[in-house]
DRENDO-1510 file (C-alpha; in Angstrom, 1 decimal, always signed):
<recs>
REC; n; res; u; v; w
REC; 1; MET; +113.4; +142.5; +119.7 .
REC; 2; ILE; +110.5; +141.4; +117.5 .
REC; 3; LEU; +106.9; +141.5; +118.7 .
REC; 4; VAL; +104.7; +138.8; +117.1 .
REC; 5; PHE; +100.9; +138.9; +117.2 .
REC; 6; ASP; +99.3; +135.5; +116.4 .
REC; 7; LEU; +95.5; +135.3; +116.1 .
REC; 8; GLY; +94.4; +131.6; +116.1 .
REC; 9; THR; +91.0; +130.1; +115.9 .
REC; 10; GLN; +90.7; +130.0; +119.7 .
REC; 11; SER; +93.2; +132.4; +121.1 .
REC; 12; PHE; +95.1; +135.6; +120.5 .
REC; 13; ARG; +98.8; +135.5; +121.5 .
REC; 14; ALA; +101.6; +138.1; +121.7 .
REC; 15; THR; +105.2; +137.0; +122.0 .
REC; 16; LEU; +108.4; +139.1; +122.3 .
REC; 17; ILE; +111.4; +137.4; +120.8 .
REC; 18; GLY; +115.0; +138.5; +121.3 .
REC; 19; ARG; +117.9; +138.3; +118.9 .
REC; 20; SER; +118.9; +134.9; +120.1 .
REC; 21; TYR; +115.3; +133.8; +119.4 .
REC; 22; GLU; +114.5; +133.4; +123.1 .
REC; 23; ARG; +111.0; +134.1; +124.2 .
REC; 24; VAL; +111.3; +137.2; +126.4 .
REC; 25; TRP; +107.7; +137.8; +127.2 .
REC; 26; GLU; +104.3; +136.1; +126.3 .
REC; 27; TYR; +100.6; +137.0; +126.5 .
REC; 28; SER; +97.5; +135.0; +125.6 .
REC; 29; ARG; +93.8; +135.6; +125.6 .
REC; 30; PRO; +91.0; +133.4; +124.4 .
REC; 31; VAL; +88.7; +134.4; +121.5 .
REC; 32; GLN; +85.1; +133.2; +121.0 .
REC; 33; SER; +83.3; +132.1; +117.9 .
REC; 34; ARG; +79.6; +132.1; +117.1 .
REC; 35; MET; +78.8; +128.8; +115.4 .
REC; 36; GLN; +75.3; +128.1; +114.3 .
REC; 37; GLY; +74.6; +125.7; +111.4 .
REC; 38; PRO; +76.8; +126.9; +108.5 .
REC; 39; VAL; +77.7; +130.2; +110.3 .
REC; 40; VAL; +81.1; +130.6; +111.9 .
REC; 41; GLU; +81.9; +134.2; +112.9 .
REC; 42; GLN; +84.0; +136.2; +115.3 .
REC; 43; GLU; +83.9; +139.8; +116.5 .
REC; 44; PRO; +86.8; +141.8; +115.2 .
REC; 45; ASP; +86.4; +144.0; +118.2 .
REC; 46; GLN; +87.5; +141.2; +120.5 .
REC; 47; TRP; +90.7; +140.9; +118.3 .
REC; 48; ARG; +91.2; +144.7; +118.7 .
REC; 49; GLU; +90.8; +144.6; +122.5 .
REC; 50; ALA; +93.1; +141.6; +122.8 .
REC; 51; LEU; +95.8; +143.5; +120.7 .
REC; 52; LEU; +95.4; +146.7; +122.8 .
REC; 53; ASP; +95.4; +144.8; +126.1 .
REC; 54; SER; +98.5; +142.9; +125.2 .
REC; 55; LEU; +100.3; +146.2; +124.4 .
REC; 56; ARG; +99.2; +147.6; +127.8 .
REC; 57; GLU; +100.5; +144.5; +129.5 .
REC; 58; LEU; +103.8; +144.8; +127.6 .
REC; 59; GLY; +104.0; +148.4; +128.8 .
REC; 60; ARG; +103.9; +147.2; +132.4 .
REC; 61; GLN; +107.0; +145.1; +131.9 .
REC; 62; GLY; +109.4; +148.0; +132.4 .
REC; 63; SER; +112.0; +148.8; +129.7 .
REC; 64; LEU; +111.4; +145.7; +127.5 .
REC; 65; ALA; +109.1; +147.5; +125.0 .
REC; 66; ARG; +111.8; +150.1; +124.1 .
REC; 67; HIS; +113.8; +147.4; +122.4 .
REC; 68; VAL; +111.1; +146.4; +120.0 .
REC; 69; GLU; +112.4; +146.9; +116.4 .
REC; 70; ALA; +109.7; +145.3; +114.4 .
REC; 71; VAL; +106.1; +144.0; +114.8 .
REC; 72; THR; +104.4; +141.2; +112.8 .
REC; 73; CYS; +100.8; +140.0; +112.6 .
REC; 74; SER; +99.6; +136.6; +111.5 .
REC; 75; ALA; +96.1; +135.3; +111.8 .
REC; 76; THR; +93.9; +132.5; +110.6 .
REC; 77; LEU; +93.2; +132.1; +106.9 .
REC; 78; SER; +90.6; +134.6; +105.4 .
REC; 79; GLY; +88.4; +136.0; +108.2 .
REC; 80; LEU; +86.6; +138.7; +106.1 .
REC; 81; VAL; +86.3; +142.0; +107.9 .
REC; 82; CYS; +84.1; +144.8; +106.6 .
REC; 83; LEU; +85.2; +148.3; +107.6 .
REC; 84; GLY; +83.4; +151.7; +107.1 .
REC; 85; GLN; +84.9; +155.0; +106.0 .
REC; 86; GLY; +86.2; +155.7; +109.5 .
REC; 87; GLY; +87.7; +152.2; +109.9 .
REC; 88; GLU; +84.7; +151.0; +112.0 .
REC; 89; VAL; +83.7; +147.4; +111.9 .
REC; 90; LEU; +80.4; +146.9; +110.1 .
REC; 91; ARG; +79.6; +143.2; +110.8 .
REC; 92; PRO; +81.2; +140.1; +112.4 .
REC; 93; ALA; +84.1; +138.5; +110.6 .
REC; 94; VAL; +83.3; +135.6; +108.3 .
REC; 95; MET; +85.7; +132.8; +109.4 .
REC; 96; TYR; +87.3; +130.2; +107.1 .
REC; 97; ALA; +85.1; +127.5; +108.5 .
REC; 98; ASP; +81.9; +129.4; +107.6 .
REC; 99; ARG; +80.1; +127.3; +104.9 .
REC; 100; ARG; +77.8; +130.0; +103.5 .
REC; 101; PRO; +80.3; +131.1; +100.8 .
REC; 102; ALA; +80.0; +127.6; +99.3 .
REC; 103; SER; +77.1; +129.1; +97.4 .
REC; 104; GLN; +79.7; +130.9; +95.2 .
REC; 105; ILE; +81.8; +127.9; +94.3 .
REC; 106; ALA; +80.0; +127.0; +91.0 .
REC; 107; ARG; +79.7; +130.6; +90.1 .
REC; 108; ILE; +83.4; +131.3; +90.4 .
REC; 109; GLU; +84.4; +128.1; +88.7 .
REC; 110; ALA; +82.3; +129.1; +85.7 .
REC; 111; LEU; +83.8; +132.6; +85.3 .
REC; 112; GLU; +85.6; +133.4; +82.1 .
REC; 113; GLY; +89.3; +132.9; +82.5 .
REC; 114; PHE; +89.1; +130.7; +85.6 .
REC; 115; HIS; +89.7; +127.5; +83.7 .
REC; 116; ARG; +92.9; +128.9; +82.3 .
REC; 117; LEU; +94.1; +129.9; +85.8 .
REC; 118; THR; +93.5; +126.4; +87.1 .
REC; 119; GLU; +95.5; +124.9; +84.2 .
REC; 120; ARG; +98.5; +126.9; +85.4 .
REC; 121; SER; +97.9; +126.6; +89.1 .
REC; 122; GLY; +95.6; +123.7; +90.0 .
REC; 123; TRP; +93.5; +126.1; +92.1 .
REC; 124; ARG; +90.1; +124.8; +93.3 .
REC; 125; VAL; +87.4; +127.1; +94.7 .
REC; 126; TYR; +86.7; +126.4; +98.4 .
REC; 127; SER; +84.3; +128.1; +100.7 .
REC; 128; GLY; +87.0; +129.1; +103.2 .
REC; 129; ASP; +89.1; +131.0; +100.7 .
REC; 130; PHE; +89.0; +134.8; +100.6 .
REC; 131; LEU; +87.5; +135.3; +97.1 .
REC; 132; PRO; +84.4; +133.2; +97.8 .
REC; 133; GLN; +83.9; +135.1; +101.0 .
REC; 134; LEU; +84.1; +138.4; +99.1 .
REC; 135; ALA; +81.7; +137.1; +96.4 .
REC; 136; TRP; +79.2; +135.9; +99.0 .
REC; 137; LEU; +79.2; +139.3; +100.7 .
REC; 138; ARG; +78.8; +141.1; +97.3 .
REC; 139; ALA; +75.9; +138.8; +96.2 .
REC; 140; GLU; +74.0; +138.4; +99.5 .
REC; 141; MET; +74.6; +141.8; +101.2 .
REC; 142; PRO; +75.0; +144.3; +98.4 .
REC; 143; GLY; +74.1; +147.3; +100.6 .
REC; 144; LEU; +76.8; +146.4; +103.1 .
REC; 145; TYR; +79.3; +145.8; +100.4 .
REC; 146; GLN; +78.7; +149.3; +99.1 .
REC; 147; ARG; +79.1; +150.8; +102.6 .
REC; 148; SER; +82.4; +149.0; +103.1 .
REC; 149; ALA; +85.3; +151.2; +102.4 .
REC; 150; MET; +87.7; +148.3; +103.1 .
REC; 151; LEU; +87.4; +144.5; +102.9 .
REC; 152; LEU; +90.3; +142.9; +104.7 .
REC; 153; ASP; +91.3; +139.4; +105.8 .
REC; 154; ALA; +92.0; +138.8; +109.5 .
REC; 155; THR; +95.8; +139.4; +109.1 .
REC; 156; GLY; +95.2; +142.5; +107.1 .
REC; 157; TYR; +92.9; +143.9; +109.8 .
REC; 158; LEU; +95.5; +143.5; +112.5 .
REC; 159; ASN; +98.0; +145.2; +110.3 .
REC; 160; PHE; +95.5; +148.0; +109.7 .
REC; 161; LEU; +94.9; +148.5; +113.4 .
REC; 162; LEU; +98.6; +149.0; +113.9 .
REC; 163; THR; +99.4; +151.1; +110.9 .
REC; 164; GLY; +96.2; +152.6; +109.4 .
REC; 165; SER; +97.2; +151.1; +106.1 .
REC; 166; ALA; +95.0; +148.6; +104.2 .
REC; 167; THR; +97.0; +145.7; +102.8 .
REC; 168; LEU; +96.5; +142.2; +101.4 .
REC; 169; ASP; +99.5; +139.9; +101.6 .
REC; 170; ARG; +100.6; +137.9; +98.5 .
REC; 171; TYR; +99.8; +134.5; +99.9 .
REC; 172; THR; +96.2; +135.5; +100.8 .
REC; 173; ALA; +96.0; +136.7; +97.2 .
REC; 174; PHE; +96.5; +133.1; +96.2 .
REC; 175; THR; +93.2; +132.3; +97.9 .
REC; 176; CYS; +91.7; +134.8; +95.5 .
REC; 177; TYR; +93.2; +132.5; +92.8 .
REC; 178; ALA; +95.9; +134.8; +91.7 .
REC; 179; ASP; +98.4; +133.4; +89.1 .
REC; 180; PRO; +101.3; +132.0; +91.2 .
REC; 181; ALA; +103.7; +133.4; +88.5 .
REC; 182; ALA; +102.3; +136.9; +88.6 .
REC; 183; TRP; +102.4; +139.7; +91.2 .
REC; 184; GLU; +98.8; +140.8; +90.8 .
REC; 185; LEU; +95.3; +139.8; +91.7 .
REC; 186; PRO; +93.1; +138.2; +89.0 .
REC; 187; GLY; +91.4; +141.4; +87.8 .
REC; 188; THR; +89.2; +139.6; +85.3 .
REC; 189; LEU; +87.6; +137.5; +88.0 .
REC; 190; PHE; +87.0; +140.5; +90.2 .
REC; 191; ARG; +85.4; +142.5; +87.4 .
REC; 192; GLN; +83.0; +139.7; +86.6 .
REC; 193; LEU; +82.1; +139.4; +90.3 .
REC; 194; ASP; +81.7; +143.3; +90.5 .
REC; 195; ILE; +84.2; +143.5; +93.4 .
REC; 196; SER; +86.4; +146.5; +93.6 .
REC; 197; LEU; +90.1; +145.8; +94.1 .
REC; 198; ARG; +90.5; +149.1; +95.7 .
REC; 199; LYS; +88.6; +147.9; +98.8 .
REC; 200; LEU; +91.3; +145.3; +99.4 .
REC; 201; GLY; +94.2; +147.6; +99.9 .
REC; 202; ARG; +97.6; +147.2; +98.3 .
REC; 203; LEU; +99.4; +143.9; +97.9 .
REC; 204; ALA; +102.3; +143.3; +100.3 .
REC; 205; SER; +105.1; +140.7; +100.1 .
REC; 206; PRO; +106.3; +138.7; +103.1 .
REC; 207; GLY; +109.1; +140.7; +104.7 .
REC; 208; GLU; +107.9; +144.0; +103.3 .
REC; 209; ARG; +107.6; +146.9; +105.8 .
REC; 210; ILE; +104.1; +148.2; +105.8 .
REC; 211; GLY; +104.8; +151.2; +107.9 .
REC; 212; PRO; +105.4; +152.4; +111.5 .
REC; 213; VAL; +103.0; +151.6; +114.4 .
REC; 214; LEU; +100.6; +154.5; +114.8 .
REC; 215; SER; +101.7; +156.8; +117.6 .
REC; 216; ASP; +98.6; +156.3; +119.8 .
REC; 217; ILE; +98.9; +152.5; +119.5 .
REC; 218; ALA; +102.6; +152.5; +120.1 .
REC; 219; ALA; +102.2; +154.6; +123.3 .
REC; 220; LEU; +100.1; +151.9; +124.9 .
REC; 221; GLY; +103.0; +149.6; +125.0 .
REC; 222; GLY; +105.8; +152.1; +124.9 .
REC; 223; ILE; +107.2; +150.5; +121.7 .
REC; 224; GLY; +108.1; +153.7; +119.9 .
REC; 225; ARG; +107.8; +153.8; +116.2 .
REC; 226; ALA; +108.6; +150.2; +115.4 .
REC; 227; GLU; +108.0; +149.1; +111.9 .
REC; 228; VAL; +105.2; +146.6; +111.0 .
REC; 229; VAL; +106.5; +143.8; +108.8 .
REC; 230; SER; +104.1; +141.9; +106.5 .
REC; 231; VAL; +104.2; +138.1; +106.9 .
REC; 232; SER; +101.0; +136.2; +105.9 .
REC; 233; TYR; +98.3; +134.0; +107.4 .
REC; 234; ASP; +99.3; +131.4; +110.0 .
REC; 235; SER; +100.4; +128.3; +108.0 .
REC; 236; ALA; +102.0; +130.4; +105.2 .
REC; 237; ALA; +104.1; +132.3; +107.7 .
REC; 238; ALA; +105.2; +128.9; +109.2 .
REC; 239; TYR; +106.2; +127.5; +105.8 .
REC; 240; LEU; +108.0; +130.6; +104.6 .
REC; 241; GLY; +109.8; +131.4; +107.9 .
REC; 242; GLY; +110.5; +127.9; +109.1 .
REC; 243; SER; +113.1; +125.3; +108.4 .
REC; 244; LEU; +111.8; +123.8; +105.1 .
REC; 245; GLN; +114.6; +124.1; +102.6 .
REC; 246; GLU; +115.3; +121.0; +100.5 .
REC; 247; ALA; +112.9; +119.0; +98.3 .
REC; 248; GLY; +111.3; +116.3; +100.3 .
REC; 249; GLU; +111.2; +118.2; +103.6 .
REC; 250; ALA; +107.7; +118.5; +104.9 .
REC; 251; LEU; +105.9; +120.2; +107.8 .
REC; 252; ASP; +102.6; +119.1; +109.4 .
REC; 253; ILE; +101.1; +121.9; +111.5 .
REC; 254; SER; +98.3; +120.5; +113.6 .
REC; 255; GLY; +96.3; +122.7; +115.9 .
REC; 256; THR; +92.6; +123.3; +115.6 .
REC; 257; VAL; +93.1; +122.4; +111.9 .
REC; 258; THR; +96.0; +120.6; +110.1 .
REC; 259; SER; +98.0; +122.2; +107.3 .
REC; 260; PHE; +100.6; +120.1; +105.4 .
REC; 261; GLY; +103.3; +121.3; +103.0 .
REC; 262; VAL; +106.3; +119.7; +101.4 .
REC; 263; VAL; +109.1; +121.4; +99.4 .
REC; 264; SER; +109.3; +120.5; +95.7 .
REC; 265; GLY; +112.0; +121.6; +93.3 .
REC; 266; ARG; +109.2; +122.4; +90.7 .
REC; 267; GLN; +105.7; +123.5; +90.7 .
REC; 268; VAL; +103.2; +120.6; +91.0 .
REC; 269; VAL; +100.0; +121.1; +89.1 .
REC; 270; ASP; +97.4; +118.5; +89.9 .
REC; 271; ARG; +95.0; +118.3; +87.0 .
REC; 272; ALA; +92.4; +116.8; +89.3 .
REC; 273; ARG; +93.0; +119.8; +91.6 .
REC; 274; ARG; +93.3; +117.8; +94.8 .
REC; 275; VAL; +96.5; +119.5; +96.0 .
REC; 276; TYR; +98.2; +122.7; +94.9 .
REC; 277; SER; +101.5; +124.5; +95.0 .
REC; 278; ILE; +102.5; +127.9; +96.2 .
REC; 279; PRO; +106.0; +129.6; +95.7 .
REC; 280; HIS; +108.5; +129.0; +98.5 .
REC; 281; GLY; +109.3; +132.7; +98.8 .
REC; 282; ASP; +112.0; +133.7; +96.3 .
REC; 283; SER; +113.9; +130.4; +96.5 .
REC; 284; GLY; +112.7; +129.1; +93.1 .
REC; 285; LYS; +111.2; +126.1; +95.0 .
REC; 286; TRP; +107.5; +125.4; +95.7 .
REC; 287; ILE; +105.5; +124.1; +98.6 .
REC; 288; VAL; +102.9; +121.5; +97.7 .
REC; 289; ARG; +100.0; +122.0; +100.1 .
REC; 290; GLY; +97.0; +120.2; +101.6 .
REC; 291; SER; +95.0; +120.5; +104.8 .
REC; 292; THR; +92.4; +118.9; +107.1 .
REC; 293; ALA; +89.6; +121.2; +108.0 .
REC; 294; LEU; +89.4; +120.1; +111.7 .
REC; 295; ALA; +92.1; +118.3; +113.7 .
REC; 296; GLY; +92.4; +119.4; +117.3 .
REC; 297; GLY; +88.8; +120.5; +117.1 .
REC; 298; ALA; +87.8; +116.9; +116.2 .
REC; 299; LEU; +89.8; +115.6; +119.1 .
REC; 300; GLU; +88.1; +118.1; +121.5 .
REC; 301; TRP; +84.7; +117.0; +120.2 .
REC; 302; ALA; +85.6; +113.4; +120.7 .
REC; 303; ARG; +87.0; +114.0; +124.2 .
REC; 304; GLN; +83.7; +115.7; +125.3 .
REC; 305; THR; +81.2; +113.5; +123.3 .
REC; 306; ILE; +82.7; +110.0; +123.4 .
REC; 307; MET; +84.8; +110.0; +126.6 .
REC; 308; ASN; +83.5; +112.9; +128.6 .
REC; 309; ASP; +86.8; +113.0; +130.4 .
REC; 310; ASP; +90.2; +114.7; +130.2 .
REC; 311; PHE; +92.8; +114.2; +127.5 .
REC; 312; GLU; +94.9; +111.9; +129.6 .
REC; 313; ALA; +92.1; +109.5; +130.0 .
REC; 314; PHE; +91.3; +109.9; +126.4 .
REC; 315; ASP; +94.8; +108.9; +125.4 .
REC; 316; GLU; +94.7; +105.9; +127.7 .
REC; 317; ALA; +91.5; +104.8; +126.0 .
REC; 318; VAL; +93.1; +105.2; +122.6 .
REC; 319; ALA; +96.1; +103.2; +123.6 .
REC; 320; SER; +93.9; +100.4; +125.0 .
REC; 321; SER; +92.4; +99.8; +121.5 .
REC; 322; ALA; +94.5; +97.9; +119.0 .
REC; 323; PRO; +95.7; +99.4; +115.7 .
REC; 324; GLY; +92.8; +99.4; +113.3 .
REC; 325; ALA; +90.4; +100.3; +116.1 .
REC; 326; ASN; +88.6; +97.0; +116.0 .
REC; 327; GLY; +87.4; +97.7; +112.5 .
REC; 328; VAL; +86.0; +101.2; +113.2 .
REC; 329; VAL; +86.8; +103.9; +110.7 .
REC; 330; PHE; +86.2; +107.6; +111.2 .
REC; 331; LEU; +86.0; +110.4; +108.6 .
REC; 332; PRO; +87.1; +113.5; +110.4 .
REC; 333; TYR; +84.9; +115.9; +108.4 .
REC; 334; LEU; +83.2; +117.7; +111.3 .
REC; 335; SER; +83.8; +121.0; +109.5 .
REC; 336; GLY; +83.7; +120.0; +105.9 .
REC; 337; ALA; +86.6; +118.4; +103.9 .
REC; 338; ARG; +89.5; +120.3; +102.5 .
REC; 339; SER; +92.2; +118.6; +100.3 .
REC; 340; PRO; +92.1; +116.3; +98.6 .
REC; 341; VAL; +88.3; +115.9; +98.8 .
REC; 342; TRP; +87.3; +119.6; +98.7 .
REC; 343; GLU; +83.7; +119.4; +99.9 .
REC; 344; PRO; +82.5; +122.0; +102.5 .
REC; 345; SER; +79.3; +120.0; +103.2 .
REC; 346; ALA; +81.1; +116.7; +104.0 .
REC; 347; SER; +80.4; +115.5; +107.6 .
REC; 348; GLY; +81.9; +113.2; +110.1 .
REC; 349; VAL; +81.2; +109.5; +109.9 .
REC; 350; PHE; +81.8; +106.4; +112.0 .
REC; 351; TYR; +81.8; +103.2; +110.0 .
REC; 352; GLY; +82.2; +99.6; +111.1 .
REC; 353; LEU; +80.5; +99.8; +114.5 .
REC; 354; THR; +79.3; +96.5; +115.9 .
REC; 355; SER; +77.9; +95.3; +119.3 .
REC; 356; GLN; +81.6; +94.6; +120.2 .
REC; 357; SER; +82.8; +98.1; +119.5 .
REC; 358; THR; +83.8; +100.1; +122.6 .
REC; 359; ARG; +84.2; +103.8; +123.3 .
REC; 360; ALA; +88.0; +103.1; +123.2 .
REC; 361; ASP; +87.6; +101.8; +119.7 .
REC; 362; MET; +85.7; +105.0; +118.7 .
REC; 363; ALA; +88.3; +107.2; +120.4 .
REC; 364; ARG; +91.1; +105.4; +118.6 .
REC; 365; ALA; +89.3; +105.6; +115.3 .
REC; 366; VAL; +89.2; +109.4; +115.6 .
REC; 367; TYR; +93.0; +109.5; +116.1 .
REC; 368; GLU; +93.5; +107.2; +113.2 .
REC; 369; GLY; +91.0; +109.2; +111.0 .
REC; 370; LEU; +93.2; +112.3; +111.3 .
REC; 371; CYS; +96.2; +110.2; +110.4 .
REC; 372; TYR; +94.5; +108.7; +107.4 .
REC; 373; SER; +93.5; +112.2; +106.3 .
REC; 374; LEU; +97.2; +113.1; +106.4 .
REC; 375; ARG; +98.2; +110.0; +104.5 .
REC; 376; HIS; +95.6; +110.8; +101.9 .
REC; 377; ILE; +97.2; +114.2; +101.3 .
REC; 378; ILE; +100.7; +112.7; +101.1 .
REC; 379; GLN; +99.6; +109.9; +98.7 .
REC; 380; VAL; +98.0; +112.4; +96.3 .
REC; 381; ALA; +101.0; +114.8; +96.5 .
REC; 382; GLU; +103.4; +111.9; +95.7 .
REC; 383; GLU; +101.1; +110.7; +92.9 .
REC; 384; CYS; +101.5; +114.2; +91.4 .
REC; 385; GLY; +105.3; +114.1; +91.5 .
REC; 386; ALA; +106.2; +115.5; +94.9 .
REC; 387; GLN; +108.6; +113.6; +97.2 .
REC; 388; VAL; +107.9; +113.3; +100.9 .
REC; 389; ASP; +111.0; +112.1; +102.9 .
REC; 390; SER; +110.4; +113.2; +106.5 .
REC; 391; ILE; +107.8; +115.3; +108.2 .
REC; 392; GLN; +108.4; +117.9; +110.9 .
REC; 393; LEU; +105.5; +118.3; +113.3 .
REC; 394; GLY; +104.4; +121.6; +114.8 .
REC; 395; GLY; +101.3; +123.0; +116.4 .
REC; 396; GLY; +99.6; +122.0; +119.6 .
REC; 397; LEU; +99.0; +118.4; +118.6 .
REC; 398; SER; +102.7; +117.8; +118.0 .
REC; 399; ARG; +103.1; +117.6; +121.8 .
REC; 400; ASN; +101.0; +114.4; +121.8 .
REC; 401; SER; +103.5; +111.5; +121.5 .
REC; 402; LEU; +100.8; +108.9; +120.9 .
REC; 403; LEU; +99.4; +110.8; +118.0 .
REC; 404; ASN; +102.9; +111.4; +116.6 .
REC; 405; ARG; +103.6; +107.6; +116.8 .
REC; 406; MET; +100.4; +106.9; +114.9 .
REC; 407; LYS; +101.2; +109.5; +112.2 .
REC; 408; SER; +104.6; +107.8; +111.6 .
REC; 409; ASP; +103.1; +104.3; +111.5 .
REC; 410; ILE; +100.2; +105.2; +109.3 .
REC; 411; THR; +102.0; +107.4; +106.8 .
REC; 412; GLY; +105.1; +105.2; +106.7 .
REC; 413; LYS; +107.2; +108.4; +107.2 .
REC; 414; THR; +109.7; +109.4; +109.9 .
REC; 415; VAL; +108.2; +112.3; +111.8 .
REC; 416; ILE; +110.2; +114.9; +113.7 .
REC; 417; PRO; +108.4; +116.8; +116.5 .
REC; 418; LEU; +109.8; +120.3; +116.9 .
REC; 419; ALA; +110.9; +121.5; +120.4 .
REC; 420; ASP; +108.9; +124.7; +119.9 .
REC; 421; ALA; +105.4; +123.9; +118.6 .
REC; 422; GLU; +104.4; +127.5; +117.9 .
REC; 423; VAL; +105.6; +127.4; +114.3 .
REC; 424; THR; +103.5; +130.4; +113.2 .
REC; 425; THR; +105.2; +132.6; +115.8 .
REC; 426; ILE; +108.6; +131.2; +114.9 .
REC; 427; GLY; +108.0; +131.7; +111.2 .
REC; 428; ALA; +106.7; +135.2; +111.6 .
REC; 429; ALA; +109.8; +136.1; +113.7 .
REC; 430; SER; +112.1; +134.6; +111.2 .
REC; 431; ILE; +110.6; +136.6; +108.3 .
REC; 432; ALA; +110.9; +139.8; +110.3 .
REC; 433; ALA; +114.4; +139.1; +111.4 .
REC; 434; ARG; +115.5; +138.6; +107.8 .
REC; 435; SER; +113.7; +141.9; +106.9 .
REC; 436; LEU; +115.7; +143.6; +109.6 .
REC; 437; GLY; +118.9; +142.1; +108.4 .
REC; 438; TRP; +119.6; +140.2; +111.6 .
REC; 439; PHE; +120.1; +136.8; +109.9 .
REC; 440; ASP; +119.9; +135.1; +106.6 .
REC; 441; GLN; +117.5; +132.2; +106.1 .
REC; 442; GLU; +120.0; +129.4; +107.1 .
REC; 443; THR; +121.1; +131.2; +110.3 .
REC; 444; ALA; +117.6; +132.0; +111.3 .
REC; 445; THR; +116.6; +128.4; +110.8 .
REC; 446; ARG; +119.4; +127.0; +112.9 .
REC; 447; SER; +118.6; +129.5; +115.6 .
REC; 448; LEU; +114.9; +128.8; +115.6 .
REC; 449; ILE; +114.3; +125.2; +114.8 .
REC; 450; THR; +115.2; +122.5; +117.3 .
REC; 451; PRO; +114.0; +118.9; +116.4 .
REC; 452; GLN; +113.2; +116.5; +119.2 .
REC; 453; GLU; +113.7; +112.7; +118.9 .
REC; 454; TYR; +112.9; +111.3; +115.5 .
REC; 455; VAL; +110.0; +108.8; +115.3 .
REC; 456; ALA; +110.5; +106.1; +112.7 .
REC; 457; PRO; +107.6; +104.0; +111.5 .
REC; 458; ASP; +107.0; +100.6; +113.1 .
REC; 459; PRO; +106.3; +98.0; +110.4 .
REC; 460; GLY; +104.3; +95.8; +112.8 .
REC; 461; PRO; +100.8; +97.4; +112.4 .
REC; 462; ARG; +101.4; +98.4; +108.7 .
REC; 463; GLU; +99.2; +95.7; +107.2 .
REC; 464; GLU; +96.2; +96.6; +109.5 .
REC; 465; TYR; +96.6; +100.3; +108.8 .
REC; 466; ASP; +96.8; +99.7; +105.1 .
REC; 467; ARG; +93.5; +97.7; +105.2 .
REC; 468; GLN; +91.8; +100.4; +107.2 .
REC; 469; PHE; +93.1; +103.2; +105.0 .
REC; 470; ASN; +91.7; +101.5; +102.0 .
REC; 471; ARG; +88.3; +101.3; +103.8 .
REC; 472; TYR; +88.7; +105.0; +104.6 .
REC; 473; LEU; +89.2; +105.8; +100.9 .
REC; 474; GLY; +86.2; +103.6; +99.9 .
REC; 475; LEU; +84.0; +105.4; +102.3 .
REC; 476; ILE; +84.9; +108.8; +100.7 .
REC; 477; ASP; +84.1; +107.4; +97.3 .
REC; 478; CYS; +80.7; +106.1; +98.4 .
REC; 479; LEU; +79.7; +109.2; +100.4 .
REC; 480; LEU; +80.9; +112.0; +98.3 .
REC; 481; PRO; +77.7; +112.1; +96.1 .
REC; 482; LEU; +75.7; +112.5; +99.3 .
REC; 483; PHE; +78.0; +115.2; +100.6 .
REC; 484; ILE; +77.6; +117.1; +97.3 .
REC; 485; GLN; +73.8; +116.7; +97.5 .
REC; 486; ASP; +73.8; +118.1; +101.0 .
REC; 487; ARG; +75.8; +121.1; +99.7 .
REC; 488; ASP; +73.2; +121.7; +96.9 .
REC; 489; VAL; +70.4; +121.6; +99.4 .
REC; 490; ALA; +72.2; +124.0; +101.8 .
REC; 491; VAL; +72.8; +126.5; +99.0 .
REC; 492; GLU; +69.1; +126.4; +98.0 .
REC; 493; SER; +68.0; +127.0; +101.6 .
REC; 494; ASP; +70.7; +129.5; +102.6 .
REC; 495; SER; +69.3; +132.8; +103.8 .
REC; 496; CYS; +70.9; +135.7; +105.6 .
REC; 497; GLN; +69.8; +139.1; +106.8 .
REC; 498; GLU; +71.7; +142.1; +105.7 .
REC; 499; PRO; +72.5; +144.6; +108.5 .
REC; 500; ALA; +70.6; +147.8; +108.4 .
</recs>
């Protein structure tokens, strides 16, 4: 069996998966964030306690643990963890939604050699990526940087807890703007930023065995000396281990955030750097990527703020408003804007409110705003040469049939909700299973991925959705200069206190 640890934005999950890909045992525990202004941090100690507690709970399940052959860890993107010489945590983890590293965007973009990298890759610096987090720490907390023996991302930290080895997976290296065609970090950029590559640990490929679980950790769950297999951060693990095979097949992963990827037979380099491509493992194909910074989080905000009711009542209100939300448009940038806008200081906006607008119209506009954001990513990807035929849906929001219908109608694509929405867990298990030699990619995919009923677009509301989508794009064009101005003001006023 394979034991999968999955650290999300709001919870830590452990899942034991058998050779037939059945879920044998599951564990879940919430995690808390500290959010104040641009600051979004979590305590790595709560991740550690959740991991250890899950192993203790597994140990109480009788003989199950003895059958664990491999362990994998996948966490949210970035999540910078500073460790001392003894492996102790020196400060809270800087999460991907933290906007303070935006102060490093212009600096990194101006580095010698960065422009040549972008010509080959289409990379754009964003505050949630790992290198801006590292550069921010080095610039703002030089003493803490010097005391840090290891600087790990969240996935790397979980792997370190299990093995004692410091690693950085290849796909997180891409968020340090590594050349997609090279198996190395961009040393020129790191030298100019005065960041030591040694602090990051060694590079590891998906499917590579990092090492056995430390004996004292293994004893907690009775899992023996099972091998830890490297995967990657959450969405990368889902793309690499999921069912995406042929050009045109896409996956939308919508939980707290939304990640979108579509398979392309060639690398897509967007000269405007709105979308980007990462290698699809060793297949020779590429995954064209884009994402929305907040999806489920935006719906939770709307449920509490607009409706002050449960999600069932929220959905009823959304359904009671006609397509187009009575002219109300919502920009879902409650945590900045990722692709294709790439502005960390972007904020949420309601536009088109009148005295006839209702709470139901506002609630529907939030749903539609998330769908317009997805359509925006797809439109840009297709402009750049990618082809999007159909979209598989995973993540917690894929269980919402109303939202699935709206995604199909607004994008004009057939969407396919997956029976098992936990695509990160599925992807990580698939990567580990292939590493163990259980299955090849095709067999693993057939065993893991079960589509539900296809949802084809309804042409009826298309004209109204097209009109609202054009207003959505117009709002972005009008407001982007203000968002950039807000970022510049935030960078000038940003201050932080270095731990003693």
